N, C-alpha and C positions, 0 to 999 in steps of 0.2 A: 533762830537756829532751824534749818530745814528739817522736816519730819523724815525719819528713816523709813524707806519703803521696803516691805518684804516682797521681793520680786516674785517668788513662787506664789504667794497669796494673790498678788496683783494679776499674774497670768491666769490663775484660777478664776478670779473675779471677771476678767475679760471674757473667758470662755463661758462662764455661767450666763453673762449678759447675752452672748451670742446664742446660747441654747434657748434662752427665754424668747428671743426674737424669732428663732426658728419655730418654736412651739406656737407662737401667736400668728405669725404671718408667712412662714415658709422660708426656704433657703434663699430665694431671690431677694428677700427683704434684709438679709443678713449682710449688710455692707459695713465697711470700716466706719463710715460716718454714723450709721445707725447704732452700731455697737458703742462708739465713743459717746454719742448723745445719751444712750441708755445709762451708761455708767457715770456720766458727768465728767468725762475725760476729753482731752484734745485728741485729734487724730494722730498727733505726734507721739502721744503715749502709746497708742496701739502699735504704731510703727516701731517703737522701741522694742517690742516683744515679738512682733510678727512681720515677716517680709512680704506683705501684700495680703490680698483677700484669700487666696488659695491656702496660704500658710495659716491664716486665721481659722479657716474652716477645718484644716487638719488639726489645729489645736482643739477645736470643738469636738472632733472625732475622738481624740485622745482623752479629753475630759469626759465624754460620754462613756467611753470604755472604762474609765476610772470609776465613774458613778455606778456603772453596772457591776463592776468587780466588788465595790464596797457593799452594794445591795446583796450580791450573792454570798459574800462572807457573813453578813449579818443574818441572812436567812439560815445558812448552815449552822451558825452558832446558836440560834434560838429556836429553830423548828426542826421537826423530823417527819418522816413518812410522806404521805401523799401531799400534805399541806406544804411542806418545804418544796416539793417538786413543782407544785402549782405556782408558788411565788417566784421560783427561779425562772420558769418558762414565761411568766407574764412580766418579767423585769423590763423588757423593752417593747412590749406590745402596746400600741398607742391608745390606752384606755384612760389617760389623763394627760395634762399639758406637758409635764416633764418627759413622760415616756413617748409622747408624740414627737418631741424634739429629738429624742434618741433614735427613734425609728427613721425619721426623715434624714438625719445626718448619716446614720449607718448605711441606708440604702443608696444615698448619693455616693458614698465611698466604695460600696460594693461594685458599682458600675465603673468608677474610676480605676479600681483595682484590677479590672479585667484587662487593662491595657498598660498598666505600670507595675512592674515586678516588685519594686521596693514597697510600694503601697499594698500590693497583694499580700506580701509577707506580714505586714503590720496588721492588716485585717484578719488574716488567718490566725495570728497570735491571739487576737481578741476572741475569735471563734473557738480556738482550742481551750482557752480558759473557761469559756461558757460551757462547753461540752464536758469538761472535767467536773465542774460544779454539778451539772445535771446528772452525770454518771454517779457521782458520790451520793446524791440524793436518792437515786434509783436503788443503789446498793443498800442504803439505810432502810428504804421502804421495803425491800425484800427481806431484810433481817427482821423487821417488825411484823412481817406477814401481810403487809399492805399490797404488795405486788407479787406476781408469780415468780418462784425461785428460778425457773428455767429461762427467764428473760435475760438476754445479754445486755448489760448496762450500757456498753459503748454503742452498740448498734441502736438500741432504743433511744439513747441520747441524740444521735444523729437524726433519727426519724422525728422525734418530738421537737427538736429545734427547727427542722424543716417545716413542720406544721406551724410552729409559732411565727417563723419568718414569712411563710406563705400567707397566713392570715393577716399579718401586719402589712404586707405589700398590697394586698387587695383592699384593705381598709384605707390605705393612703390614697387610693385612686377611686374608690367607690364609697360615697357617703353612707349608703344603705348598709354596706358591710361594716363600716365604722360604728353605726348605731347598734347593729346586732352584736358586735364584739363587745361594746360597752354595756349592753343590757344583760348578756348571757355569754360567758366565756366558753367557746368550743374546746379550748385547751383543757379546761376542767372536766368537760364532758368525756373526752377521750381518755384522760388519766383515770377517771373513775370507772370507765369501762374496763380498763386493765385491772383496777382494784377489784371489781366485781368478779372477774375471772379467778383471781386469787382466792376470794371468799368462797366461790362456788367449789373450787377444788378442795379447800379445807373442810367444807361441809360434807362432801361426797363420802369420804370414809366413815364419817359418823353415821350417816344415813344407812350405809351398808351394814354397819355393825348392829344398828337397831333392827334392821330387816333380818339379819342373821339370827338375832336373839328371838325375834318373833317366830321365825321359821322353826327354831329349835324347840 
């Protein structure tokens, strides 16, 4: 009796194999033949789920967005304050193999989305979800006093995501930036600079009070 195949699980397995190849050797190496060989499938199996290489890469983009969304939910469910914000922003920064694959495939489709409206909408949907997660983390950090209360969460989320994507882009084309990024995260540095501002503001009234008591 033939084994029943879970088609959703098989699509995910194919996309995961694609992302592994992208992490190890880049997008150019991610051919239908390579993906089939990686998973021990025939090329016909890949063809059953994807209409050619471009469709396969699009499947990889959707799987990458799914992985990032799962990561974001897990972070927001388990962490708070600045720590949560750091983890969200580093979700697709290429500091390990899986995140290297996410960065490579996201940037490939960022470029494609500039000339294809349907794809642009799909990429924008992913970015909106990421911004919402980061905005939620910023609001929580403000509530706990980790970040300044006058910081606009939506604007800050846009800026911080731009920082994260900019660092990722430079790391993908410059090995020295990649090394620095993996040794010491600039994202954490700038988030902690914001946190230091909040701490300084909270300490200022206390210092004034003490000074006032001494003067009195």
